[in-house]
N, C-alpha and C positions, 0 to 999 in steps of 0.2 A: 189596860193596854200593855202589850209585851211583844217581844220579837223572838225569832228563832234563827240561829246561825248554824250552818252546816259546813264543817271543814272537810273538803275533799282533798286528801293529802297527795294525790298522784300528779306527777308532772312527766311529760315525755322527755324533757331535758332540763337539767338544773341550771338556773341562772347564777352567775358568779356573785351577785350582790345580795341575793335573797337569804334571810335568816329565819323565815317561817318554817315550821315543820313540814317537810315534804319528802317523798321518795319517788324513785323512777317508776313510772307506770309499767305494769306487767301485761296490760292489755285485757285482763279479765277482772271486772269490777264486782262480780256477782256476790262473792263472800263479803266484801265490804258493804255493799248495799243492804244485804240481809242483816248484817251486824248493826248498821245505822238504824234500820227499822226496829230492831230489838232494843237498842238503846232508847229510842223514842218511847217504846212501850214501858220500859223500866222506869222512865222519868216523866211519865205523862202527867203527874201531879205537881211537877216542879213549879209551874207557873200559876198554880192555885186557881185554875179556872179562868184566868184573865184572857181577854180577847187578844188574839195574835194579829197584829197590824202589819208586820213585816216578816218576810222570810228571805234569807240571804245565803246563797251558795258561794262560798269563798274557798281559798286554797293556798297552796297547791293550784291545780288547774281544773275547775269544775267541768270545763268543756271536754275532758276525757270521757265524761258520761254521755251515753246516748240520750236522745230525747225520751225514749221509752223508759229508761232508768230514772230519769228526772221526773217524769210523770208519776211513776210508781212511788217515788219518795214523797211527792206532793200529795198524792192520794192518801198515803199512810198518815201524813201530818194532819190532813183534814179529818181523818177518821178518829184521831186521838185528841185534837185540840180544836178550840173554837176560833176558826180563822175568819177574819172579816171578809166580806164579799169583795171589797175593794182593796184588799191587802196588797202592799208593794212587794213584789217577788223579783228579787235581783239575782242575776246569774252572770258570773265572771267568765269571759271567754278569751282564748288566745287567738290572734288573727288567723293562724294557719289551720285552726280547727273549723273556721267559719266557712259555710257554704250557704247558698240561698235556701236550699231544702232544709238543712239543719236548723237554720234560724226560724223558718216557718213552722217546723215541727216543735221547736221549743215554745214558740208563741202559742201553738195549739195545746201544748202540754200545760199551759197556765202561767208561764214566765211572762212578766210584763215590763221588765226593766233589764237592760243589758249593760254590763260594764266591760269594755274591751281594753286589754292591756297592750296599748300601742308602744308606750315608753319612749319611742323616738321614731321619726320618719327619716332618719339618716342611717344608711346601712353600716357606716363606720361605727356608730354608737351601738347598734344592735349586735354586731359581731363582737365588740369589746365586752358587752354584758352577757354574751353567750345566749342571746335570745334565739328562738327557733325560727322566727318569721323574718321576712324581709320587709322593707318599706313598701314595696309594691303590693305585697300580700296584705299589709295593714290597710292600704287605701281600698283595695278590692273588698276586704272584709267589712269596712264601714259602709260601703255602698250596698253590700248584700244585707246587712243588718237593717238599714233604712228601707230597703225595698221589701223586706219581709213583713213589714207591718208594725215594727217597734217605733214608737215616737219618743220613748223615754230612754235615751242612750247616753251613757257616760263613757268618757275616754280617760285613760291614765297616761300621763307623761312623766318623765324624770328629767330634772335639770341638775346642774353641778356635775355633769359627766366629764371626766378628763378628756380634753381634745375638742369639747363643744364650747365654742366661744359665744358671746351674747348674740352675734348675728345669726349663728346657726340656731340658737334657742328661739330667737324671734321668728325665724322662718318656720320652725316646728310648731309654735303656737298658732301662727297665722294659718298654716295649712290645715291643722287639726280643726280650728274653729271655722274654716271654710265649709266644712261638712255641717249638716243640720243636726248637730248634737245639742243636747240641752244641759249637759253637766260635764265638768272637767275636774279631775283630781290630778294635781301636779305636786310631786314630791322631790325634795332635794336628795340626791344620792347620799346615803349614809353608809359608811364602810363599817360593818358590824363584825365583831369577833366571831370566828368560826366559819366565815365565808371565804371563798377563794380570793376575792378582792382584798380581804384583810391580809391573807398570806402574801399576796403580791405587794401590798403596801409595806409590809414588814421587810420584804426582800429588796425594797427600793425599785420595784418594777411598775408601781402605780403611784401617782402623786395626786392627792386631793386638790381640788381647785381652791384658790385663796379666797379670803373673806370678801375682798372688793368685787371679785367676779361673781360670787354667790349673791351679793347684794344687788349688783347690776341685773342679774338674771331674774331675781325676785321682783325687782321694780318693773322689769319688762312684762312679767307675768301679770302684775296688778294693772298695768297700763292697758295691755292688749285685751285682757278679759273684760275690763271695765268698758272699753270702747265697743266691745261686741255684745254688751248687755248682760254680762254675767255678774252675779253678786258673790263677793268673797265672804261666804257665810261661816267658813272655818279656815284656818290658816292655809291648809292645803287643798281646800275644796271650793269650787266655784259652780254656781248653778243659775240658770235663768229662773225668773219668778215662777213658782209653782213646781219647780223641778229639783229642789234640794233632795238629797238622799234622806228619806224618812228613817231608814234603819240606822244610819250613822248619827243623825240628829238625835234620835231617841237614846242612843248610847251616850252621847255627850250630855244629855239631860237626865242621866241616871234612871232610865226606864228599864225594868227588868228584862232579861233575855235568857234563853236557854241555848247553850252551845252544845252541838252534837258532833261526834267524830273525834279522832285522836288529836290531842293538844287543844281542843276547843274550850273556851272559857264560858262560864255561866255566872249570872248575877241576879240575885232576887231582892236586893235592897238591904239585906242584912248580912249576907256572906257572899264570897266569891269562890268559885272552885274551877279547877281545870283538869281535863282528862290527861291520861298518860300520853306522852309523845312517842308512841311506838305502835304502828298500825297492826302488827301481828299480835302483840300482847293485848291490844284493844279488842280485836276480833275474838280472840280466845276467851277473854274475860267476859265479854258481853254474851257470847254463846253459852257460857256456863251460868248466866244469870247474875253476873257480878259487874260492878263498876270500879275501875281503878282511877282514883283522882286524888288531888290534894285540895285542901279547903282552908280558907282564911275567914274567920269571923271578923266583921268590920266594926271596930270601936269608933267612937265619935271623932277621934283624931284622924283616923284613916278616911272616914266619910268626908270630913272637911277637906283633907288633902286631895281626894279624888274630885270633889266638887270644884275646887280651885283649878286643878290641872286641866279638867275638861272645859270648864266654863270660859277660862281666859283665852282658849283657842278659838272661840266662836264669836260671831257678830253680836250675840246676846250678852256676852260678858258675865261678870259677877253681879248677881242681883242682891243688893245690900239688904233689902227687906227680907229676902229668903234667908240670908246669912243670919240676920238678927233673930228670925223666928226659930230656925233649926239649931243654930250654934250659939244663940243667946248673945248677951252684950259683949262677953269676952271675944267671941269670934268676930263680931261686928267691929269692935275697936281695933282688933289685930289687923284686919284687912284695910280699914280706913287709914290707920296710922302708917302702915307699910306702903300703901299706894301713893302717899304724898310725894315721896322723892321721885317716883317714876313719872308722876304727873308734872312735876317741876322740870324734869329732863325731857319732856315731850314724848315719853314712851308709853304713857297711858293717858286716858281722859275720862272724866266723869260726866255723864248726862243724867240728871235727876238722881235716881237711886241705882244706877248701873255703872260699873267700871269696865272699860274696854282697853285693849291694846291699840295703839296707833299703828299706822303702817310701818313707822320706824321701829316701834316696839315689837311688831311681828317678826322682824328680822333677827331679833335676839330673844325670841319668846321662851326658849328653853331656859335661858339664864334668869329671866324675870320670874317665870313660874317656879323655878327651883327656890327662889328667895321667899316665896309665899308658903312653901311646904313646912308644916310644923315638924320639927326634928325629933321630938320625944313625947311619949304619952304623958298627959297631965299638965303639959306646959300651957295648953290652951283651955281645955275643958276636961272634966272628969267623965268617964264613960257613963 
């Protein structure tokens, strides 16, 4: 089992908070699409013949692509890889790119899951973040997606936005869940270096929300999604039964995946590599039959750290039997001993052979996870 991720780097407008690699769309995607196909051909053996169970178009803004371009990419993937007949094929869209015809055409092209970047249903928030769409466009877009035949629909929301109080956030959640969506991804706004928000913060033009407000908004998220029948299967992700993101779940469970496009990451279980974050250099290199990437071989310490980082974010938690099998007694003892204090504080709990974060622990998950990270090679295990 394996996945394929395609990074579509183009955006019609750059959001002030985003730190993913992206460039302003020039309107002609043909050179990029051909380069993407050539990279697939160059890397057709990366997954070692594994069945592909998920394909994910992320970005950037994948909805700058036409349905015909999307179909041609999917056809090329199927020609080169063993794609399961029931593979989950996710496509991220911006609300103002959505029309009923476009959604029907994407569905006909083979896409079976849509992720729509609403972020907020308040125009004040959208304007602050420099989003292209309005709240009205977001509502209309969800209606069109649902009318076009998609039943596996995910929406993205952001909380912790300056100027958004808990009442506003509660209204955002309630209205979003009033639509017949099956999945919700909700992320706390993080002000990353290199973004315009970061520059505004440095100049005193933007103030992050305080911890108490963040906690209140996260608790509202847990409360309202739970009442609506959603399961918090990962700190920022909520799905109805049978509608968890398979692609993301596989990532958290260390299933191999191939990343295609500029800045895309790949993982084969033994190493991790990432493409150059420059679309022009990417296209030129691929057209000349070369790949420009950095690569990291994963030693036992790195594998341990990655397992802890991803597992603690999920409802499945840390599997102690797996830790003992893969990382031996030293790894098992390290995790069990360290978890004791967090269990005493009510931040973690243990059920049989699994360790989980409690709801209280989820609110400071980054701090807890950082304490589980092994700081230096050889401290836990030898490669």
